[in-house]
N, C-alpha and C positions, 0 to 999 in steps of 0.2 A: 800804854806803849812806852818804850824806852829807846832813845836814840843811841845809847851806848850799852853794850851787852853787860858790862859790869854793874850797871844800875838796876838790873833785874833783881828783885828781892830773892835772897838766899842763893844768889848766883854761884857762890863758891861751893855750894852743896849739890849743884847739878852734875850729873854724869854726862859728859859731852863727847860726841864723836871726835876723834882726832882730826877729822876733816873740817870740823867747825872753825878752826883757826884760819882756814884758807877761804872762808866764805866772806864775800862782800855783800852788804845789804843791797837791795835792788828796788827801784821804783819803776813800775810799769807805765807804759803809755797806751791808753786804750785797753781793751780786753786781752791783754797779753801776759797776764800774771804767770801762767804756766810756762810760757817761753822763757821769761826772765828767771823764774825759779830753777828751771832745768839748766839754763845757761850758767847760773851760779854754781850748781852742782858740778857740771862738766868742767868749769874753770877751776874748781877746787881740786879736781883730779888732774889738772895740768893742761886741759884743752884751752886753746886760744880762741875758740869760736865765740862770735858775738851773738847776743840775743836777736838783734835786728840790725840791719845796715842803716836804717833811718837815724838821723840826728847824731851819728857817730863821727867823732873828729878825725878818725883815720880814713882819709879819702881813698886809700888803697884797698880797703876792706871789700872783698868781692864775694863773700859768702856769709851766711848767717843761719842760725838755728831755725828761724822762722821760714827762711827760704827752703831749707830741707824739709820742714813739716809740710809746706805747700806742695813740694815735689811728690811727697808720699800721699798726698790727699788727706792729710790729717787736720788741716786748718784752712780758714778763709783769710783772716787778717791777723791771726796770731792766737786765737782762742784754742784751748786744748780741753776738750770735753769728754775724753775717753782715756781711762787709766792705762789700759793695755797699749794704746797707741803711744802714750807718753813713754812707757817702758821700751817699746820698739824704737822710738825716736832716739832714746839714750843709747840703745844697742847699736844703732846705725852710726853713732858718733864715737863708738869705741867702748862703751860701758856694757860689755856683753852679758854681765851678770844682772843687769837691771831687770826688775820683775814687778808686776802688779800683784798685790796680795789682797785677798778678800778678808775683811775684818768685821767683827761684830762686838757686842757688849762683853763677850768672854775674852776675846783675844786682841782687842784693839790696842790697849796699852802694852800688852806683852809683846806684840809684834814690833812696835816702835822701840821698846826697850831692847829687844834682841838685836835689832838693826844697829842701834846706837852702840851697844856693847861690842858689836863687830866692826866699829868705826866706819859705819856706812851713814848715809844721809837719807832722809825720808821726806818725800813730797806728799802732802796731805790735802785733799780737796775738802772744803767745808763751805758753809754759808757765812759770809762776813757781815757783821753788824756795821751799819753806817750811821747810826745815831750818834749825836755828840757825846753822850755820856758813856757809851760803850764802843766807840769807834775802833774797828780793827779786831775785835774779839768775836768768838763764835756766836752766831745767832741760831735760833731754833725754828725760824719761819720758813725755811726751805728755799729762800730766794738769795740772790747775790752770790752765785757760785764763785769760788775763789780758790787759789792755791797758796799754801804756806809751805815753808821748808823747816822741818824739825831738825834741831841741832843737838838736843839733849833732853834729859828728863830728870825729875826730882820725885822720889818716891819714899817719903818718910812713913806714910801709912796709906791705907786705901782711900780715905776721904781727901787726903791732901796731895794726891798725885798731880804733878804739873808737867807740861811739855814746853820746852824752850823752843820758840820758833822765830823766824824772821819773815816779814813781808811788808809792803808799803814803806820800805826803806827804814824800818824800825825793828826792834825786838819786842817780843811779847811772852808773857808767862800764862799759857792757856791752862785752865782747869781741864784735866784729861777727860773727865766724864762729860763736860760740856762740849768738848771738841768731838768726842765720839758720837754724841747725839747729833751734833751739827753735820758731821760727816755722813751720818746715816739717813738724813732727811733732806732730800734735794728735789725740788720741783722741776718740771720740764722747762727747758729754755725755749721760749717762743721765737720763731723766726723774726729777725730784726735787721734793719738797715743801719750801716755804720759809714761815717764819712771821714775821709782823711783831710785834715785841716792844717794850715800853716806850713812852715818850711822844715819842721822837725819830725814830720810823720806821725803826729798825734791823731788818734781816732776818737771820735765821739759819736753818740747816738744821733743819727740823722734827724734833723728837725723838718717838719712839713714846710713846704713853700720856701725852702732855702736852697740856693744853688751852690753846689760843691764841685770841686775839680775832680773828685773821685768818690764813688760810693760802692760799698760791697754789702752783700746780703749774707748774714750768718743763718744757716738753716736751723730748723727745729731740732733739738737734741733731747732725748729722754735721759736725763741725768740720773734718775733713780736706777737705771740699768748700767750706764756707762761710767759713772763716777761714785755714786753713793756706796758706802760700805767697802771702799777700796782705798789703798794707799800704794805708793810706788817707792820701792826700796832700791837705792842705787849705791 
């Protein structure tokens, strides 16, 4: 991972969306990666919408992307587990051309490349590796569903294809084939309880026998149907 985009190897050789220069990296709080990624996209298009109202310094803020997603019935605490719903949410905030695209081994990189060449941005669900040696990169185990935001691509030849993405408040150079495999392999998300802790609205998995001021249950989601082999072009 790279805290600065210019530190990404071969950065100058990446073809980047014109909107990439308007993207601010983002760090989620709890299972809200999709909300933060989509907010970054909308802000790049000029929207002033916040990802969430929690922990924001602007006390006058009275609306957020998470609030809209809740109103539409798309989320419980900020999780976004359905690609079509992500596209619909973007449309509701003014990006009427947002669309979910089905992808596979044949067209995965081609669809990302086409979107970037059209100066669009691409939200990509994948399974994130949380081991120290590969933290933040695509995993193949089907767990830890996550969203990243694709800003560009590097295509010197077939084996060397890369996708420039941001998530976890950093930049990454994902191997396109590894990202495609990770995107296509997602296990079912099991129902789980999440607790809101502290004064900044952070969510964490609820621990047994601990008292929280607020808990919420995220229902089971079949990610192999709602997220796997899909991207969202905005």
